[in-house]
N, CA, C and O atoms as CSV, one atom per row, in Angstrom:
chain,resi,resn,atom,element,x,y,z
A,1,UNK,N,N,0.829,-1.181,0.000
A,1,UNK,CA,C,0.000,0.000,0.000
A,1,UNK,C,C,0.879,1.252,0.000
A,1,UNK,O,O,1.805,1.379,0.802
A,2,UNK,N,N,0.584,2.131,-0.874
A,2,UNK,CA,C,1.342,3.375,-0.926
A,2,UNK,C,C,0.622,4.432,-0.096
A,2,UNK,O,O,-0.603,4.551,-0.124
A,3,UNK,N,N,1.407,5.177,0.627
A,3,UNK,CA,C,0.848,6.251,1.445
A,3,UNK,C,C,0.949,7.555,0.680
A,3,UNK,O,O,1.972,7.858,0.067
A,4,UNK,N,N,-0.108,8.306,0.724
A,4,UNK,CA,C,-0.106,9.609,0.072
A,4,UNK,C,C,0.346,10.633,1.097
A,4,UNK,O,O,-0.270,10.796,2.150
A,5,UNK,N,N,1.429,11.318,0.772
A,5,UNK,CA,C,1.951,12.337,1.676
A,5,UNK,C,C,1.410,13.689,1.243
A,5,UNK,O,O,1.550,14.092,0.089
A,6,UNK,N,N,0.792,14.376,2.184
A,6,UNK,CA,C,0.280,15.711,1.893
A,6,UNK,C,C,1.250,16.737,2.442
A,6,UNK,O,O,1.824,16.564,3.517
A,7,UNK,N,N,1.419,17.792,1.696
A,7,UNK,CA,C,2.343,18.841,2.089
A,7,UNK,C,C,1.615,19.841,2.980
A,7,UNK,O,O,0.570,20.367,2.597
A,8,UNK,N,N,2.157,20.106,4.159
A,8,UNK,CA,C,1.560,21.088,5.063
A,8,UNK,C,C,1.912,22.490,4.576
A,8,UNK,O,O,3.054,22.774,4.214
A,9,UNK,N,N,0.914,23.347,4.578
A,9,UNK,CA,C,1.129,24.719,4.136
A,9,UNK,C,C,1.818,25.507,5.237
A,9,UNK,O,O,1.523,25.340,6.420
A,10,UNK,N,N,2.730,26.361,4.831
A,10,UNK,CA,C,3.470,27.194,5.768
A,10,UNK,C,C,2.590,28.344,6.243
A,10,UNK,O,O,1.955,29.006,5.421
A,11,UNK,N,N,2.535,28.599,7.552
A,11,UNK,CA,C,1.717,29.726,8.026
A,11,UNK,C,C,2.312,31.064,7.597
A,11,UNK,O,O,3.528,31.210,7.476
A,12,UNK,N,N,1.435,32.029,7.373
A,12,UNK,CA,C,1.845,33.359,6.939
A,12,UNK,C,C,1.699,34.344,8.092
A,12,UNK,O,O,0.739,34.274,8.860
A,13,UNK,N,N,2.650,35.256,8.210
A,13,UNK,CA,C,2.614,36.293,9.252
A,13,UNK,C,C,1.913,37.520,8.674
A,13,UNK,O,O,2.356,38.090,7.677
A,14,UNK,N,N,0.814,37.919,9.314
A,14,UNK,CA,C,-0.060,38.967,8.783
A,14,UNK,C,C,-0.332,39.987,9.877
A,14,UNK,O,O,-0.464,39.624,11.046
A,15,UNK,N,N,-0.418,41.258,9.507
A,15,UNK,CA,C,-0.829,42.316,10.420
A,15,UNK,C,C,-2.291,42.649,10.128
A,15,UNK,O,O,-2.649,42.945,8.988
A,16,UNK,N,N,-3.133,42.600,11.163
A,16,UNK,CA,C,-4.567,42.845,10.996
A,16,UNK,C,C,-4.787,44.329,10.714
A,16,UNK,O,O,-4.294,45.188,11.444
A,17,UNK,N,N,-5.534,44.621,9.645
A,17,UNK,CA,C,-5.808,46.013,9.283
A,17,UNK,C,C,-7.272,46.387,9.463
A,17,UNK,O,O,-7.580,47.563,9.653
A,18,UNK,N,N,-8.183,45.416,9.408
A,18,UNK,CA,C,-9.602,45.713,9.567
A,18,UNK,C,C,-10.255,44.625,10.400
A,18,UNK,O,O,-10.069,43.435,10.147
A,19,UNK,N,N,-11.040,45.055,11.419
A,19,UNK,CA,C,-11.766,44.105,12.270
A,19,UNK,C,C,-13.242,44.486,12.360
A,19,UNK,O,O,-13.876,44.250,13.388
A,20,UNK,N,N,-13.792,45.067,11.305
A,20,UNK,CA,C,-15.159,45.566,11.337
A,20,UNK,C,C,-16.208,44.514,11.031
A,20,UNK,O,O,-17.398,44.764,11.224
A,21,UNK,N,N,-15.794,43.328,10.554
A,21,UNK,CA,C,-16.756,42.274,10.224
A,21,UNK,C,C,-16.857,41.270,11.359
A,21,UNK,O,O,-15.961,41.192,12.200
A,22,UNK,N,N,-17.924,40.511,11.392
A,22,UNK,CA,C,-18.107,39.477,12.395
A,22,UNK,C,C,-17.436,38.193,11.907
A,22,UNK,O,O,-17.769,37.693,10.833
A,23,UNK,N,N,-16.507,37.663,12.677
A,23,UNK,CA,C,-15.771,36.422,12.406
A,23,UNK,C,C,-14.903,36.493,11.159
A,23,UNK,O,O,-14.470,35.455,10.657
A,24,UNK,N,N,-14.643,37.676,10.653
A,24,UNK,CA,C,-13.773,37.850,9.495
A,24,UNK,C,C,-12.835,39.015,9.756
A,24,UNK,O,O,-13.222,40.010,10.369
A,25,UNK,N,N,-11.616,38.889,9.294
A,25,UNK,CA,C,-10.620,39.946,9.438
A,25,UNK,C,C,-9.887,40.125,8.121
A,25,UNK,O,O,-9.805,39.205,7.307
A,26,UNK,N,N,-9.355,41.328,7.924
A,26,UNK,CA,C,-8.513,41.612,6.771
A,26,UNK,C,C,-7.139,41.970,7.292
A,26,UNK,O,O,-7.002,42.776,8.213
A,27,UNK,N,N,-6.121,41.367,6.700
A,27,UNK,CA,C,-4.754,41.637,7.108
A,27,UNK,C,C,-3.879,41.903,5.903
A,27,UNK,O,O,-4.245,41.585,4.771
A,28,UNK,N,N,-2.709,42.493,6.157
A,28,UNK,CA,C,-1.756,42.743,5.086
A,28,UNK,C,C,-0.480,41.986,5.365
A,28,UNK,O,O,-0.005,41.926,6.499
A,29,UNK,N,N,0.066,41.409,4.315
A,29,UNK,CA,C,1.325,40.694,4.398
A,29,UNK,C,C,2.340,41.483,3.575
A,29,UNK,O,O,2.092,41.780,2.406
A,30,UNK,N,N,3.482,41.824,4.177
A,30,UNK,CA,C,4.513,42.583,3.481
A,30,UNK,C,C,5.643,41.659,3.071
A,30,UNK,O,O,5.998,40.727,3.792
A,31,UNK,N,N,6.202,41.934,1.898
A,31,UNK,CA,C,7.356,41.180,1.439
A,31,UNK,C,C,8.268,42.123,0.672
A,31,UNK,O,O,7.832,43.169,0.192
A,32,UNK,N,N,9.527,41.749,0.561
A,32,UNK,CA,C,10.503,42.538,-0.184
A,32,UNK,C,C,10.779,41.845,-1.512
A,32,UNK,O,O,11.070,40.650,-1.549
A,33,UNK,N,N,10.688,42.600,-2.599
A,33,UNK,CA,C,10.918,42.082,-3.939
A,33,UNK,C,C,12.033,42.900,-4.578
A,33,UNK,O,O,12.043,44.129,-4.502
A,34,UNK,N,N,12.956,42.210,-5.198
A,34,UNK,CA,C,14.047,42.918,-5.861
A,34,UNK,C,C,13.566,43.492,-7.190
A,34,UNK,O,O,12.962,42.791,-8.001
A,35,UNK,N,N,13.843,44.779,-7.399
A,35,UNK,CA,C,13.432,45.440,-8.636
A,35,UNK,C,C,14.234,44.861,-9.797
A,35,UNK,O,O,15.454,44.729,-9.697
A,36,UNK,N,N,13.561,44.512,-10.904
A,36,UNK,CA,C,14.279,43.832,-11.984
A,36,UNK,C,C,15.365,44.669,-12.661
A,36,UNK,O,O,16.381,44.129,-13.098
A,37,UNK,N,N,15.158,45.975,-12.748
A,37,UNK,CA,C,16.149,46.799,-13.432
A,37,UNK,C,C,17.162,47.414,-12.471
A,37,UNK,O,O,18.365,47.373,-12.731
A,38,UNK,N,N,16.687,47.983,-11.361
A,38,UNK,CA,C,17.570,48.775,-10.502
A,38,UNK,C,C,18.190,47.983,-9.361
A,38,UNK,O,O,19.136,48.456,-8.731
A,39,UNK,N,N,17.679,46.790,-9.083
A,39,UNK,CA,C,18.293,45.948,-8.061
A,39,UNK,C,C,17.938,46.332,-6.640
A,39,UNK,O,O,18.339,45.651,-5.696
A,40,UNK,N,N,17.198,47.404,-6.474
A,40,UNK,CA,C,16.818,47.826,-5.131
A,40,UNK,C,C,15.625,46.984,-4.664
A,40,UNK,O,O,14.792,46.577,-5.474
A,41,UNK,N,N,15.549,46.728,-3.359
A,41,UNK,CA,C,14.424,45.976,-2.821
A,41,UNK,C,C,13.240,46.899,-2.588
A,41,UNK,O,O,13.373,47.952,-1.964
A,42,UNK,N,N,12.077,46.494,-3.097
A,42,UNK,CA,C,10.847,47.276,-3.023
A,42,UNK,C,C,9.874,46.533,-2.122
A,42,UNK,O,O,9.761,45.309,-2.194
A,43,UNK,N,N,9.176,47.271,-1.276
A,43,UNK,CA,C,8.220,46.677,-0.350
A,43,UNK,C,C,6.866,46.516,-1.049
A,43,UNK,O,O,6.317,47.483,-1.576
A,44,UNK,N,N,6.332,45.287,-1.049
A,44,UNK,CA,C,5.032,44.987,-1.649
A,44,UNK,C,C,4.098,44.465,-0.565
A,44,UNK,O,O,4.535,43.776,0.357
A,45,UNK,N,N,2.810,44.793,-0.672
A,45,UNK,CA,C,1.835,44.321,0.309
A,45,UNK,C,C,0.745,43.525,-0.394
A,45,UNK,O,O,0.395,43.804,-1.541
A,46,UNK,N,N,0.213,42.529,0.310
A,46,UNK,CA,C,-0.877,41.704,-0.185
A,46,UNK,C,C,-1.965,41.679,0.872
A,46,UNK,O,O,-1.691,41.428,2.045
A,47,UNK,N,N,-3.210,41.938,0.458
A,47,UNK,CA,C,-4.332,41.886,1.390
A,47,UNK,C,C,-4.847,40.454,1.475
A,47,UNK,O,O,-5.079,39.805,0.455
A,48,UNK,N,N,-5.023,39.969,2.704
A,48,UNK,CA,C,-5.514,38.613,2.937
A,48,UNK,C,C,-6.724,38.697,3.849
A,48,UNK,O,O,-6.675,39.357,4.886
A,49,UNK,N,N,-7.809,38.033,3.472
A,49,UNK,CA,C,-8.991,37.964,4.312
A,49,UNK,C,C,-9.005,36.599,4.991
A,49,UNK,O,O,-8.872,35.574,4.322
A,50,UNK,N,N,-9.167,36.574,6.325
A,50,UNK,CA,C,-9.112,35.305,7.049
A,50,UNK,C,C,-10.248,35.193,8.052
A,50,UNK,O,O,-10.875,36.188,8.417
A,51,UNK,N,N,-10.504,33.954,8.495
A,51,UNK,CA,C,-11.602,33.632,9.401
A,51,UNK,C,C,-11.108,33.658,10.835
A,51,UNK,O,O,-10.115,33.007,11.162
A,52,UNK,N,N,-11.790,34.403,11.694
A,52,UNK,CA,C,-11.483,34.486,13.124
A,52,UNK,C,C,-12.758,34.100,13.875
A,52,UNK,O,O,-13.635,34.939,14.081
A,53,UNK,N,N,-12.861,32.850,14.279
A,53,UNK,CA,C,-14.092,32.300,14.849
A,53,UNK,C,C,-14.527,33.011,16.124
A,53,UNK,O,O,-15.722,33.224,16.326
A,54,UNK,N,N,-13.582,33.384,16.992
A,54,UNK,CA,C,-13.931,33.939,18.304
A,54,UNK,C,C,-13.811,35.462,18.378
A,54,UNK,O,O,-13.962,36.035,19.457
A,55,UNK,N,N,-13.544,36.122,17.258
A,55,UNK,CA,C,-13.378,37.585,17.221
A,55,UNK,C,C,-12.345,38.063,18.236
A,55,UNK,O,O,-12.582,39.046,18.939
A,56,UNK,N,N,-11.215,37.389,18.323
A,56,UNK,CA,C,-10.210,37.725,19.331
A,56,UNK,C,C,-9.160,38.716,18.845
A,56,UNK,O,O,-8.408,39.241,19.666
A,57,UNK,N,N,-9.078,38.991,17.560
A,57,UNK,CA,C,-8.049,39.895,17.054
A,57,UNK,C,C,-8.613,41.284,16.826
A,57,UNK,O,O,-9.801,41.451,16.550
A,58,UNK,N,N,-7.757,42.261,16.944
A,58,UNK,CA,C,-8.102,43.656,16.704
A,58,UNK,C,C,-7.114,44.236,15.706
A,58,UNK,O,O,-6.090,43.618,15.413
A,59,UNK,N,N,-7.413,45.419,15.182
A,59,UNK,CA,C,-6.535,46.077,14.215
A,59,UNK,C,C,-5.178,46.350,14.854
A,59,UNK,O,O,-5.098,46.872,15.965
A,60,UNK,N,N,-4.121,45.994,14.145
A,60,UNK,CA,C,-2.760,46.185,14.631
A,60,UNK,C,C,-2.121,44.933,15.179
A,60,UNK,O,O,-0.904,44.904,15.362
A,61,UNK,N,N,-2.902,43.885,15.450
A,61,UNK,CA,C,-2.342,42.634,15.962
A,61,UNK,C,C,-1.541,41.935,14.864
A,61,UNK,O,O,-1.851,42.051,13.678
A,62,UNK,N,N,-0.511,41.210,15.283
A,62,UNK,CA,C,0.268,40.382,14.367
A,62,UNK,C,C,-0.148,38.939,14.611
A,62,UNK,O,O,-0.076,38.453,15.740
A,63,UNK,N,N,-0.584,38.249,13.556
A,63,UNK,CA,C,-1.134,36.902,13.690
A,63,UNK,C,C,-0.514,35.973,12.655
A,63,UNK,O,O,0.091,36.421,11.681
A,64,UNK,N,N,-0.675,34.674,12.882
A,64,UNK,CA,C,-0.312,33.658,11.904
A,64,UNK,C,C,-1.591,33.090,11.319
A,64,UNK,O,O,-2.503,32.720,12.058
A,65,UNK,N,N,-1.663,33.018,9.995
A,65,UNK,CA,C,-2.816,32.439,9.314
A,65,UNK,C,C,-2.342,31.285,8.453
A,65,UNK,O,O,-1.194,31.253,8.008
A,66,UNK,N,N,-3.240,30.336,8.224
A,66,UNK,CA,C,-2.910,29.178,7.410
A,66,UNK,C,C,-3.976,29.003,6.329
A,66,UNK,O,O,-5.144,29.307,6.571
A,67,UNK,N,N,-3.605,28.525,5.151
A,67,UNK,CA,C,-4.604,28.316,4.099
A,67,UNK,C,C,-5.598,27.235,4.479
A,67,UNK,O,O,-5.251,26.277,5.170
A,68,UNK,N,N,-6.829,27.390,4.029
A,68,UNK,CA,C,-7.875,26.399,4.292
A,68,UNK,C,C,-8.771,26.315,3.065
A,68,UNK,O,O,-8.494,26.924,2.032
A,69,UNK,N,N,-9.826,25.566,3.195
A,69,UNK,CA,C,-10.781,25.502,2.088
A,69,UNK,C,C,-11.454,26.856,1.949
A,69,UNK,O,O,-11.491,27.611,2.920
A,70,UNK,N,N,-11.984,27.192,0.788
A,70,UNK,CA,C,-12.650,28.488,0.632
A,70,UNK,C,C,-13.888,28.589,1.515
A,70,UNK,O,O,-14.804,27.773,1.409
A,71,UNK,N,N,-13.912,29.593,2.386
A,71,UNK,CA,C,-15.047,29.830,3.268
A,71,UNK,C,C,-16.025,30.827,2.657
A,71,UNK,O,O,-17.203,30.834,3.015
A,72,UNK,N,N,-15.557,31.657,1.751
A,72,UNK,CA,C,-16.398,32.561,0.972
A,72,UNK,C,C,-15.622,32.876,-0.300
A,72,UNK,O,O,-14.600,32.249,-0.580
A,73,UNK,N,N,-16.100,33.832,-1.058
A,73,UNK,CA,C,-15.422,34.123,-2.320
A,73,UNK,C,C,-14.041,34.739,-2.111
A,73,UNK,O,O,-13.157,34.569,-2.951
A,74,UNK,N,N,-13.843,35.456,-0.995
A,74,UNK,CA,C,-12.548,36.096,-0.730
A,74,UNK,C,C,-11.813,35.504,0.460
A,74,UNK,O,O,-10.616,35.747,0.616
A,75,UNK,N,N,-12.491,34.735,1.305
A,75,UNK,CA,C,-11.913,34.248,2.556
A,75,UNK,C,C,-11.405,32.822,2.377
A,75,UNK,O,O,-12.192,31.879,2.290
A,76,UNK,N,N,-10.072,32.673,2.322
A,76,UNK,CA,C,-9.468,31.361,2.084
A,76,UNK,C,C,-8.396,31.015,3.107
A,76,UNK,O,O,-7.613,30.090,2.892
A,77,UNK,N,N,-8.349,31.751,4.223
A,77,UNK,CA,C,-7.381,31.510,5.281
A,77,UNK,C,C,-8.103,31.465,6.626
A,77,UNK,O,O,-9.173,32.051,6.788
A,78,UNK,N,N,-7.501,30.758,7.591
A,78,UNK,CA,C,-8.036,30.732,8.948
A,78,UNK,C,C,-6.954,31.159,9.928
A,78,UNK,O,O,-5.762,31.003,9.662
A,79,UNK,N,N,-7.378,31.696,11.051
A,79,UNK,CA,C,-6.456,32.154,12.082
A,79,UNK,C,C,-5.820,30.958,12.770
A,79,UNK,O,O,-6.519,30.035,13.186
A,80,UNK,N,N,-4.497,30.968,12.891
A,80,UNK,CA,C,-3.774,29.896,13.562
A,80,UNK,C,C,-3.438,30.301,14.992
A,80,UNK,O,O,-3.762,29.577,15.933
A,81,UNK,N,N,-2.791,31.452,15.162
A,81,UNK,CA,C,-2.489,31.954,16.516
A,81,UNK,C,C,-2.171,33.435,16.462
A,81,UNK,O,O,-1.820,33.978,15.414
A,82,UNK,N,N,-2.303,34.077,17.614
A,82,UNK,CA,C,-1.970,35.494,17.742
A,82,UNK,C,C,-0.526,35.594,18.226
A,82,UNK,O,O,-0.182,35.062,19.281
A,83,UNK,N,N,0.307,36.268,17.459
A,83,UNK,CA,C,1.720,36.409,17.805
A,83,UNK,C,C,1.915,37.571,18.772
A,83,UNK,O,O,2.600,37.434,19.785
A,84,UNK,N,N,1.306,38.726,18.453
A,84,UNK,CA,C,1.487,39.921,19.286
A,84,UNK,C,C,0.212,40.742,19.284
A,84,UNK,O,O,-0.327,41.055,18.222
A,85,UNK,N,N,-0.277,41.093,20.473
A,85,UNK,CA,C,-1.444,41.949,20.619
A,85,UNK,C,C,-0.982,43.409,20.689
A,85,UNK,O,O,0.141,43.698,21.099
A,86,UNK,N,N,-1.866,44.313,20.283
A,86,UNK,CA,C,-1.552,45.742,20.390
A,86,UNK,C,C,-2.028,46.264,21.728
A,86,UNK,O,O,-3.008,45.769,22.285
A,87,UNK,N,N,-1.334,47.264,22.244
A,87,UNK,CA,C,-1.757,47.904,23.491
A,87,UNK,C,C,-2.726,49.024,23.143
A,87,UNK,O,O,-2.490,49.796,22.214
A,88,UNK,N,N,-3.804,49.105,23.886
A,88,UNK,CA,C,-4.791,50.162,23.624
A,88,UNK,C,C,-5.054,50.950,24.868
A,88,UNK,O,O,-5.857,51.884,24.849
């Protein structure tokens, strides 16, 4: 019998930018990309919408999210853990 090995997805580090929805959050992921002509590193951001079942995150928190099955048309990630809370 052959075993099928599934690859675990790497969690992404995201900063929460919007917490106005119920059980849904929007976060931004920043990465550095080398410019093809000038060689300088440019900062790029990607918006990620993720599921937060208990509404525990607020804007400014740093969290880890992991890919999951599509929960809506834009929501394809779930909250894994909160890395850092913001002070208010």
